[in-house]
C-alpha positions, 0 to 999 in steps of 0.5 A, a space after each residue: 743280298 747278292 752282288 755287293 762287296 765292300 761299301 757297295 750297300 752303304 753307297 747304294 742306300 745313300 744314293 737311294 736316300 738322295 733320290 728320295 729327297 729329290 722326289 720329295 722336294 719335287 712333289 713326286 713322292 708316292 705312297 706306293 713306293 718311289 718312282 725315280 726321275 731319270 736324274 735320280 736313277 742315274 744317281 743311284 746307278 753311280 752309287 753302286 757296284 753292279 746290277 743288284 736286287 734291293 729288297 725293301 725299297 718299293 719299286 726300285 728293283 735294281 741299280 746299275 753301276 755307271 762308275 764300274 761297268 761289267 767286265 770279265 765275269 764281274 759282277 755276275 761272278 761275285 754274286 751269290 754265296 760262292 765265288 769260283 777260281 779255276 786252275 788249268 794244271 798239268 796232271 798228265 804228261 811231262 810236268 804231271 808230278 809237279 802239277 799235282 803238287 801245285 794243285 794240292 797247294 791251291 786246294 789247301 789255300 781254298 780250305 784255309 780261306 773258307 775255314 779262316 785258318 790261322 795261317 791264312 789269317 796271318 797272311 790275309 787278316 781280313 779273311 774270315 771263313 770265306 772271302 767278303 762273306 762268300 765261300 771260295 770254290 776251286 775248279 780244275 782241269 788237266 792242261 797237260 802243260 799245253 797252252 791251247 788246252 789250258 786256255 780252253 779249260 779256263 774258257 770253260 770255267 768262265 762260261 760255266 762257273 764265271 770264275 773270278 780268278 784263274 791260275 795254273 801254269 807249271 809250263 811258262 808257255 802256258 803262263 804266257 798264254 794265260 797272261 794274254 788270255 787274262 788281259 783279253 778277258 779282264 779276269 785276274 791270273 796268278 801263275 803257279 810255277 813259271 820260271 820264264 823271265 818273259 812272264 813278268 817281262 815282255 809278256 807281262 800284263 795288267 791282269 797277271 801277278 807272279 809270286 814265284 822266282 824265275 830264271 833271272 833271279 835264280 841265275 843271280 842268286 846261284 851264280 856267286 855261289 858257283 863262282 866261289 865254289 868252282 872258280 873262274 874260266 870254267 867250261 859248261 854244257 847246258 841242257 835246255 828245254 825248247 820254250 820260253 822258260 828254258 831259253 830265258 833261264 839258260 840265257 840268264 845263267 850263262 850271261 852271269 857266269 860269262 860276264 862275272 867269271 869268264 865261264 864258257 858255254 861250250 855247247 847248248 843242247 836244246 830238246 823238245 818238251 817230252 823228250 824220252 831219249 837224250 842220247 844224241 844230246 848227251 853224246 854231243 855234251 860228252 864230246 864238248 870238253 865241258 866240266 859242268 853239266 847245267 841242266 835246265 830241263 824240268 819235270 820228267 825231262 829233268 829226271 830222264 836227262 839226269 838219269 841218262 847222263 849218269 848212264 853215259 858216264 857224264 855224272 860224276 865226271 862232270 859236276 851237275 848244276 840245277 839252276 832252277 830246282 825241279 820239285 821231286 827231282 832228288 826223290 825220283 833220281 835218288 840222293 846219289 845223283 843229287 848229293 853235293 848238287 847246287 840248286 836255286 829254289 823258291 822254298 824248301 820245307 826245312 825253312 820251317 826252322 827259320 820262318 814260323 809261317 813256313 812251319 805252320 804250312 809244312 805241318 798243315 800240308 803234311 797232315 792233309 797230304 802225308 808228305 812235306 810240300 815241295 815248292 810248287 805247293 808253297 808257291 800255289 798256296 801263297 799266290 792264293 793267300 796273297 790274292 785273298 789278301 788283296 780282295 779282302 783289303 780292297 773290299 771288292 772283287 771288281 778286277 781294277 780294285 784288286 789290281 790297284 791293291 796289289 799295285 800299292 806295293 805294300 809289304 805283306 807276309 809270305 812263308 819266307 818273310 815279308 815281300 811286296 809286289 812291284 807295281 811296274 811289272 807285277 813281280 813279287 820281290 821275294 827271296 831265292 833259296 839256294 840248296 845243296 843236295 845231301 848224301 844219303 847218309 846225312 839225311 835225317 828222314 826220307 824227305 831230307 834231300 836238300 840243305 839250305 845254304 843261303 837265302 838271297 834277298 830278292 831285291 839283290 837279284 832282280 833286274 830293273 822292272 823295264 829291263 825285259 820289256 814289260 809294258 802293262 796293259 790297261 785296266 779296262 
């Protein structure tokens, strides 16, 4: 039977039975099948979720949900044997490498949902070879990290596939745009990588949930380690990409170092996304008197700016700090540039030695894709696993039901221990991992770029839920 989830069938049958009793008592029963009164029909409608074909009930061919009116792609998107999820992810441009890693994480999660993999069941115990009896299918398109392109891709997925979940960002500008789009369209959205404070801050929405860490948590986790290592009253130059992730992360890091340790930002070099030549910015940094180069650039921008900083002689003259780790940075620039560098991150694969679920994930990912996952893939996988848990626990794809399941704030598993989502801003409360780059001679294999130096509890590094202006919208 299509269109049903959870207790929908039972409720419908109870409503139909009540309507039949009413007809029988009023003498309107028919040997050819029930013909409902208006009152009886409304009772049927109030008892179900969705417009649904009911076989074997005489002339009753459908029932309409008065208590759960259609919204977004519901109920059409959850009828039939397959539900679709849509990913708008950068596969070209500045963030292409990181986007491809994220996409693999989503692909693996969907595979694990559909096969009832042991790891998925550890996170979402009620998942069993599908979700509420349906297979999950991922559709994806290249966003090129451009908000308009991402929104257009998701609109196409809505029109063609009636997706029940949207994902993909890598750029927080995309995440913010898709947040607003999700709220307007009443379709759930879980960002992939999104480091801006605004994603669950001033641009938060009822229909969006973020699993990963972000600028404020990165700053508050790495800040104490920098102060302990390098002391107070130091001078730092920042390199910042010119959009919401860059500005909010730089502000959080600078605020911490200034307020807690008297550091001074001697210059902040802001560059547009996709910059190829950083010479003008590096010249300004070279003349600034900075002792530290805090590079907030991301993706290919981070690779190029770090390589060019070395060419300009700024590294190792200045100590490099990466407050928000870039997947594949160490691989692309080489361990000589990242050795001794501190970074905050969401996940590093050697956490498999501490967390059994991380070990299961790393092994499954490595077997399928031939390399150990970066944190983009981890974040993507867990975001989908948590969504699958919420749907299966709610017993429904109806968006407000799933949202309210998240908002219970229950303690649930992740790859880095137990976590929970805050109902006030839909941010996952999860650890931040501090890593330090390894010298080439200390690497145990060709992917052993970082050592984990601290795992900082999420509760200790997060701002109050309303500190960044979050005001969630309506359910309907």
